[in-house]
N, C-alpha and C positions, 0 to 999 in steps of 0.2 A: 504415422502413428498418432492417434488421437489421445491427448493427455486429459485426464479426468481428476476432479476434486470431489470427494464425497463429504457432505456436511450433514451430520445426523447425530443426535445425542444418544442413540442406542448402539452400543458396540456390536451387538449381534447383527443388527441391520447393516451396519457398515461392512462387516466381515462378509455377510451374504452377498451384498451388492458387489463387492470387490471380486469375490470368487466368480460370480456370474459374468461380470464385465471383462475380466482378464482371461476368461475362457476363449475370447476372440483375440486373434493375433493382432488386430488393428487397434486395440484399446489398451490403455495403460493407466492405472490409478496411481497418480504421482504423489497424492497427499490425502489425508483425512482430517476432518475437524469435528469435534464433538459439540460445537455450539456455533450459532450464527455470528457471535461476537468475534470469532476467529477467522471468519470467511474471507474478509477483505485482505487481511494480512497474509493468509495462505495463498490467495490469488496472486498477490504481488511477489511472494517468494517463489512460487512454483509455476506460474504462468500456464494454467490449464486451458484447454480449448473449450471444455464444457464443465459446468458445476452442477452436481446433483444436490439440490437443496431441500432438506426437510422443512416443512412449513411451521411446525410447532416444536420449539426448543425453549429451555428454561430461561436463559439469560437474554438472548436476542433472537427473536423468531425469524423465520425465513423471509417474511415480508420486509422487515427492516434490513436484514442482511442483503437481500436482493437489491434494495435501493443503494446500499453502501457499495456493493460490487459494481453496479451499473454506473456509479459516479467515477469509477477509476478510468484512466486512459485505456482505450482499446480493451474493453471488458470482455470476458468470455461469454459464451452462451450459458443461459441458466435454465435448468429443468427442475421444476418444483416436484417434490415427492410428497404424497399425501395418502392417507387412508380413506379420505372422503372424496366423492366425485363432485368436482366443480363447486365447492363451498365458497363462502365469501372471501376467506383467506386466499384461496387460489385465484379467484377473480382479481383481487387486489395485487397479488404478486405478478400476474400476467400484465396488468395495467402498469406496474412498476418497471417492466422490461423483461420479465422471464419469457423464454421462447416457447414454453409449453409445460405440460404437467404429465406426471405418471402416477398411477396408483402403485402402492408398495407391493401389491400382489400381482403385478403385471408378470405374465409368463416370461421366463428368461430370454427366449428367442426374440420376443417382441421388445423387451427392454433393450437388448443389444441393438436391434434394428432402429429403434427410436433414437438412441443416442447417436448413431451414425447419421440419421436423417438431420438431426439438429446440428451436428458438427459440420455438415455440408451446407448449412444455411437454408435448407428447404423447410416447408411447412410440416409440423408434426401433428397439428390438430386436424381432425376430419372436418369436412364441410358442415356436418350436423353440429359438432362442437363449436365451430367457428360462428355459426349462426346464433347459438346460445350465448356466446361471449358478446357478440355485437348487441344482442337484445339486452343483456345485462348492463353494458356500458352506455348504450345509446338508444334505449327503448323509446324515448320521446324527445328527439332532438328539437331544440328551440330554433327559431328562425335565425338568430344571431350565430348559433353554432353551425348551422348549415352554411351560412354565408362565409364564415371563417374557413370552414373545410373546403368550400368551393374555391376560395381565393388561394389556398395552399395548392390545391390540385391544378390550378391554372398554370403552375410552374412547369408542369409535365408536358412532354410531347404527346402527340396523339397515340403513338405506339405504347409509350409508357403508361398512358391512361388506360388503354385496353388491357395491358398486363395487370394494372392496379385493380380493375374490376374483377379479373379472374382470380387474383389473390383474395379479394374480398369475398369471393364465393367459395373459398377454401380449397382451390385447386393447387396441386403440386406443380413444380416446374415442368416435369415431363408432360403432364396433362395440358398445361398452358401452351406448351410448344405445339402439341398436336392440334389444339383448338385454333391457334393463331398462325399455324404454318411457319414456325420458326424453330431453330435448333434450341436445345436445352441450354446451351451456353449463352445464346443470345437472350433467352428469357432471364437467366441469372444476371446478365449485365443490365438489362432493363430494371429488374428488381433492385439491384444495388444502386443504380442512379436514382431511382424513385425514393428509396430510403433516405439518401443524402439530401435530395431536394425537399422532401417533406419533413426533414428533421425527425424521422421516426426510428425507433430502436429495432423493431422487428415486424414481422408480417401480421401479427395480431393487431398492432397499432394501425397498420396500413388498412386492414380490413375495417376497423372501426371508423377511420377517416372516410373511406369509401362509402360506408353506410350513412354517416352524418351528412355527406355531400349529396346524398340522394342518388348515387350511381347504381345502387343495388335494388331500386324500387321495382324494376320490371321483372 
């Protein structure tokens, strides 16, 4: 059972999301918060696996709340909810550690599937969206940033480096396994080790690092 926390200042939105998500037997909404100011406290109290975080709220917005939740020990995955496609708030929330974003008008079936994907630790962003994120964060990497990224990546084994490049191209674990002739479980293990070695929060940050190091140039 995947435990969920919904953080949104609109009661109707929270009710609609809860109804959609709990239509799946594998998802349970364990708590709701009406503002980002309550998010970190609710995470500590209810220990959700995934937080659905509205980006614009009156007291504390989703960006600041994401930072607070990410600072907690063993934080949950965070999915940003927005009515806008990849605006600056979303970019900044992803940079702060959110695992992905969803539009509020996402069809119910896609919403449920996206939450399951994030809970499993896989990539939720498509390759096209990943490229746009990389372009936003690292459109013109300076030489010192490239050297710093390369130094961090030198900690990886050759196989972990191959997986890193595939993640940087926006591939999901199953696709990486087929491409590199390894099981999905082995891919997950390589990704987990790479995240620890690179001190990265999620796959988006790994993709940005791969770009800055020049691994995605070809």
